[in-house]
ZAMARGU-4260 file (C-alpha; in steps of 0.2 Angstrom, whole numbers, plus 5000, padded with zeros to 4 digits):
<rodrens>
0) 5000/5000/5000 | 5007/5017/4995 | 5007/5031/5007 | 5002/5048/5002 | 5013/5063/5008
5) 5003/5077/5014 | 5011/5094/5011 | 5009/5106/5025 | 5006/5124/5020 | 5020/5136/5022
10) 5020/5147/5037 | 5017/5165/5033 | 5029/5175/5043 | 5026/5194/5039 | 5041/5204/5034
15) 5040/5222/5032 | 5052/5229/5019 | 5049/5247/5025 | 5048/5253/5043 | 5058/5266/5052
20) 5068/5270/5068 | 5073/5286/5076 | 5092/5284/5079 | 5093/5297/5094 | 5108/5307/5098
25) 5110/5296/5113 | 5111/5281/5102 | 5122/5288/5089 | 5135/5299/5099 | 5143/5284/5109
30) 5147/5276/5092 | 5157/5292/5086 | 5175/5296/5091 | 5173/5309/5105 | 5181/5323/5094
35) 5167/5321/5081 | 5152/5321/5093 | 5151/5340/5091 | 5151/5338/5072 | 5135/5327/5074
40) 5127/5340/5085 | 5131/5354/5074 | 5125/5345/5059 | 5108/5341/5067 | 5105/5359/5072
45) 5110/5365/5055 | 5099/5353/5046 | 5084/5358/5057 | 5087/5376/5054 | 5088/5374/5035
50) 5072/5363/5035 | 5063/5377/5045 | 5069/5390/5032 | 5064/5380/5017 | 5047/5377/5024
55) 5044/5395/5027 | 5040/5394/5045 | 5027/5380/5042 | 5027/5368/5057 | 5016/5353/5054
60) 5007/5345/5069 | 5015/5328/5073 | 4997/5321/5073 | 4995/5326/5055 | 5011/5319/5048
65) 5014/5303/5059 | 5004/5290/5068 | 5006/5297/5086 | 5004/5280/5095 | 5017/5272/5084
70) 5028/5287/5084 | 5028/5288/5103 | 5030/5269/5105 | 5047/5264/5113 | 5050/5253/5098
75) 5053/5268/5088 | 5070/5271/5096 | 5075/5255/5106 | 5079/5238/5098 | 5071/5227/5111
80) 5056/5238/5111 | 5056/5237/5092 | 5054/5218/5093 | 5040/5219/5106 | 5031/5232/5094
85) 5033/5219/5080 | 5026/5205/5090 | 5011/5216/5095 | 5008/5218/5076 | 5012/5200/5071
90) 5027/5205/5061 | 5041/5193/5061 | 5055/5204/5053 | 5058/5221/5046 | 5070/5231/5035
95) 5072/5247/5045 | 5076/5264/5038 | 5083/5279/5049 | 5070/5293/5051 | 5085/5305/5046
100) 5095/5297/5032 | 5114/5299/5031 | 5112/5310/5016 | 5104/5323/5027 | 5119/5325/5038
105) 5134/5316/5033 | 5140/5326/5018 | 5155/5337/5014 | 5143/5352/5014 | 5138/5348/5032
110) 5153/5341/5040 | 5168/5345/5029 | 5182/5332/5028 | 5174/5323/5043 | 5159/5316/5034
115) 5166/5299/5030 | 5171/5295/5048 | 5154/5301/5055 | 5145/5291/5042 | 5154/5276/5047
120) 5150/5279/5065 | 5132/5281/5060 | 5133/5264/5051 | 5140/5257/5067 | 5125/5263/5077
125) 5114/5256/5064 | 5123/5239/5065 | 5122/5239/5084 | 5103/5241/5083 | 5101/5226/5071
130) 5113/5216/5081 | 5100/5213/5095 | 5092/5201/5083 | 5100/5198/5066 | 5086/5186/5061
135) 5072/5199/5063 | 5081/5216/5061 | 5089/5221/5045 | 5094/5239/5045 | 5098/5250/5030
140) 5116/5255/5030 | 5119/5272/5024 | 5130/5276/5009 | 5135/5293/5001 | 5147/5291/4986
145) 5156/5307/4986 | 5172/5297/4987 | 5170/5281/4977 | 5186/5273/4983 | 5180/5276/5001
150) 5163/5269/4996 | 5170/5253/4990 | 5179/5251/5007 | 5163/5255/5016 | 5153/5242/5006
155) 5166/5229/5011 | 5165/5234/5029 | 5146/5234/5029 | 5146/5216/5021 | 5159/5210/5035
160) 5147/5217/5048 | 5133/5206/5041 | 5124/5220/5032 | 5113/5215/5018 | 5107/5231/5011
165) 5112/5250/5008 | 5102/5265/5006 | 5108/5278/4993 | 5101/5295/4990 | 5088/5293/4976
170) 5092/5310/4968 | 5111/5311/4969 | 5112/5327/4958 | 5104/5337/4973 | 5121/5334/4982
175) 5132/5338/4968 | 5135/5320/4964 | 5134/5312/4946 | 5119/5301/4942 | 5121/5283/4945
180) 5124/5278/4927 | 5141/5287/4926 | 5156/5276/4924 | 5164/5283/4940 | 5153/5272/4950
185) 5158/5256/4941 | 5169/5250/4955 | 5156/5253/4968 | 5143/5244/4958 | 5155/5229/4956
190) 5158/5229/4975 | 5140/5229/4979 | 5137/5215/4967 | 5151/5205/4974 | 5145/5208/4992
195) 5127/5203/4987 | 5120/5219/4995 | 5103/5226/4990 | 5102/5245/4985 | 5088/5254/4992
200) 5080/5269/4985 | 5068/5276/4998 | 5055/5290/4994 | 5062/5307/4998 | 5058/5325/4996
205) 5067/5336/4983 | 5071/5354/4982 | 5056/5358/4971 | 5045/5350/4985 | 5048/5366/4995
210) 5044/5377/4981 | 5027/5368/4979 | 5025/5370/4998 | 5028/5389/4997 | 5013/5390/4985
215) 5002/5377/4994 | 4987/5386/5002 | 4980/5370/5011 | 4982/5370/5030 | 4992/5354/5031
220) 5001/5357/5014 | 4992/5343/5007 | 4996/5347/4989 | 5015/5347/4992 | 5014/5331/5003
225) 5006/5321/4989 | 5019/5325/4976 | 5035/5315/4982 | 5029/5297/4976 | 5025/5303/4958
230) 5042/5312/4958 | 5050/5295/4959 | 5047/5292/4940 | 5063/5301/4938 | 5072/5288/4949
235) 5064/5273/4940 | 5069/5281/4923 | 5087/5284/4927 | 5089/5266/4933 | 5080/5258/4919
240) 5084/5268/4903 | 5103/5272/4906 | 5110/5254/4904 | 5117/5253/4922 | 5106/5237/4925
245) 5111/5229/4909 | 5130/5232/4913 | 5127/5226/4931 | 5115/5211/4930 | 5118/5205/4948
250) 5113/5222/4955 | 5097/5222/4965 | 5088/5238/4967 | 5072/5240/4978 | 5061/5256/4976
255) 5054/5260/4993 | 5037/5268/4995 | 5033/5273/4977 | 5015/5267/4977 | 5009/5254/4965
260) 4994/5260/4956 | 5003/5272/4944 | 5017/5260/4939 | 5008/5250/4926 | 5005/5267/4917
265) 5023/5272/4919 | 5029/5257/4911 | 5016/5254/4898 | 5017/5272/4891 | 5033/5281/4897
270) 5046/5267/4899 | 5041/5252/4888 | 5029/5261/4877 | 5040/5273/4868 | 5052/5259/4864
275) 5038/5249/4857 | 5032/5263/4846 | 5049/5266/4839 | 5050/5284/4842 | 5064/5283/4855
280) 5079/5272/4856 | 5090/5268/4871 | 5105/5260/4863 | 5112/5253/4880 | 5097/5242/4883
285) 5095/5224/4876 | 5078/5222/4885 | 5062/5232/4888 | 5063/5242/4905 | 5049/5231/4912
290) 5060/5216/4909 | 5075/5224/4919 | 5062/5229/4932 | 5056/5211/4934 | 5074/5204/4934
295) 5083/5216/4946 | 5071/5228/4954 | 5055/5228/4965 | 5044/5240/4974 | 5036/5241/4992
300) 5018/5246/4996 | 5007/5248/5012 | 4988/5248/5010 | 4983/5250/4992 | 4971/5237/4987
305) 4967/5243/4969 | 4985/5248/4966 | 4991/5231/4972 | 4978/5223/4960 | 4985/5233/4946
310) 5003/5230/4949 | 5000/5211/4953 | 4991/5209/4936 | 5004/5219/4926 | 5020/5213/4934
315) 5016/5197/4943 | 5020/5194/4962 | 5039/5193/4962 | 5043/5211/4962 | 5031/5216/4976
320) 5036/5219/4994 | 5023/5222/5008 | 5028/5235/5022 | 5020/5243/5037 | 5029/5260/5036
325) 5029/5261/5055 | 5027/5274/5062 | 5022/5285/5047 | 5003/5290/5044 | 5000/5276/5032
330) 5006/5263/5044 | 4994/5248/5047 | 5003/5245/5064 | 4997/5237/5075 | 4984/5229/5064
335) 4994/5223/5050 | 4986/5206/5049 | 4969/5213/5047 | 4975/5225/5034 | 4983/5211/5024
340) 4967/5201/5024 | 4957/5215/5018 | 4968/5222/5004 | 4974/5205/4998 | 4956/5198/4997
345) 4950/5214/4988 | 4965/5213/4976 | 4962/5195/4972 | 4979/5188/4976 | 4982/5169/4975
350) 4988/5161/4991 | 5005/5156/4984 | 5007/5174/4977 | 5002/5181/4994 | 5015/5171/5002
355) 5028/5178/4991 | 5022/5196/4993 | 5021/5197/5012 | 5037/5186/5016 | 5044/5175/5002
360) 5051/5189/4991 | 5059/5197/5006 | 5067/5181/5011 | 5074/5178/4994 | 5080/5196/4991
365) 5087/5200/5008 | 5092/5183/5015 | 5080/5181/5029 | 5079/5164/5037
</rodrens>
C-alpha cells in the first residue's frame, strides 16, 4: 500500500520591507569618536534650521504627519522595544530605515572632511541596533558616494558586519553627485554586486517640494505632501533607461514607498511604450525596461488594494514587497494582519502569490531565514 505525503502549508511570517527607527543622539553619539560628537550635534542643528527655512515657517502637527501612537512607542527608538512592537503587530522581521538618512547629515557640505568618519559611525549605530536580533532586524546602512574609493571600502566593511542592504540617495544630483549611470561608479557597483548587497531607493523630498509647499494654500500642505511618490518616476527612469542594470546584471535595486497604482501606466506608456512605438531608442538596453524591472528591481507598498491589484496583474508577484511603514501616517501597525486580509482579498491575490508578497520575496532578496 502506497502512502500519500501530505504537504503542510508554508507558514506566513510577515516581513515588512519598510519601517523606520529614530536613531537618537543618545544612540548615535557613543558610536562616534569623541572629537566628532560636536560635528554630529552641529549638523543636526544646521539641518533643522535649514528645513525650517525651506518650509517658510510652516510647522506641521506631529498628529498630521505621523501616527502618534506608533511614533511615541518605545519601539521607535530602542531595539528590544522594536521587537515587542513587531510582536504586537504579528510581524516577524523588518527592513528598517533611519528617520533621518545619512544623506541629510553626513555630507562634505555639512561636515567637511569629517563626513566619512561620521557616516561610518552612524553605520556602526545602525549595525548595533540590528545586532540585537539579526534574524528579525535588517537595517539599511547608509552610503554617500562622494568618494567612490572610500565607498568601496565601506561596502566591504558593511558586508563584513553582516549587512545585507544599503540606502543611497535617490536624487544624487541634489548633492552635487553624478547620476548613477556614470562610469565613475563602476567600482562601487561591482563591489555591491560581489558583496550581494541590495540597493535601496527610499522615497524622499526634493528641492522643488519646498517650492510647491511655498505655493500650497491648504492648512496641512496637502498638495505638496502628495507629490514625492510621483516624483520617483525620475528615479525609475534613470535606473531603467541608462543601461546601468544591463551592465550590472547582479545588482538588485528596491524602490521603497513609490506606490503601485501608477506604475503600470509608467511602464506601459513612458518606459516600455516609447520603445515599442519606435519613436525613442535607448542603445544601451537589450531588453524592455519592464524586463529589467522584473529581473533586478522591486517596489514596496502599504495599504493600496486597487494599486496592488493593478501591479500584481501587470508585473506578477515577484517584484512586490509588503511593508508597514511604521510609524508614518500610512502605517497599518498594530493591525497589519487585518489590513493584509482586507487588501489581499480585495486585490484577488492567489495564496501562493500572497506568500511571496508578504514574506517570500523578502526572504529571497534579503536573505532572511
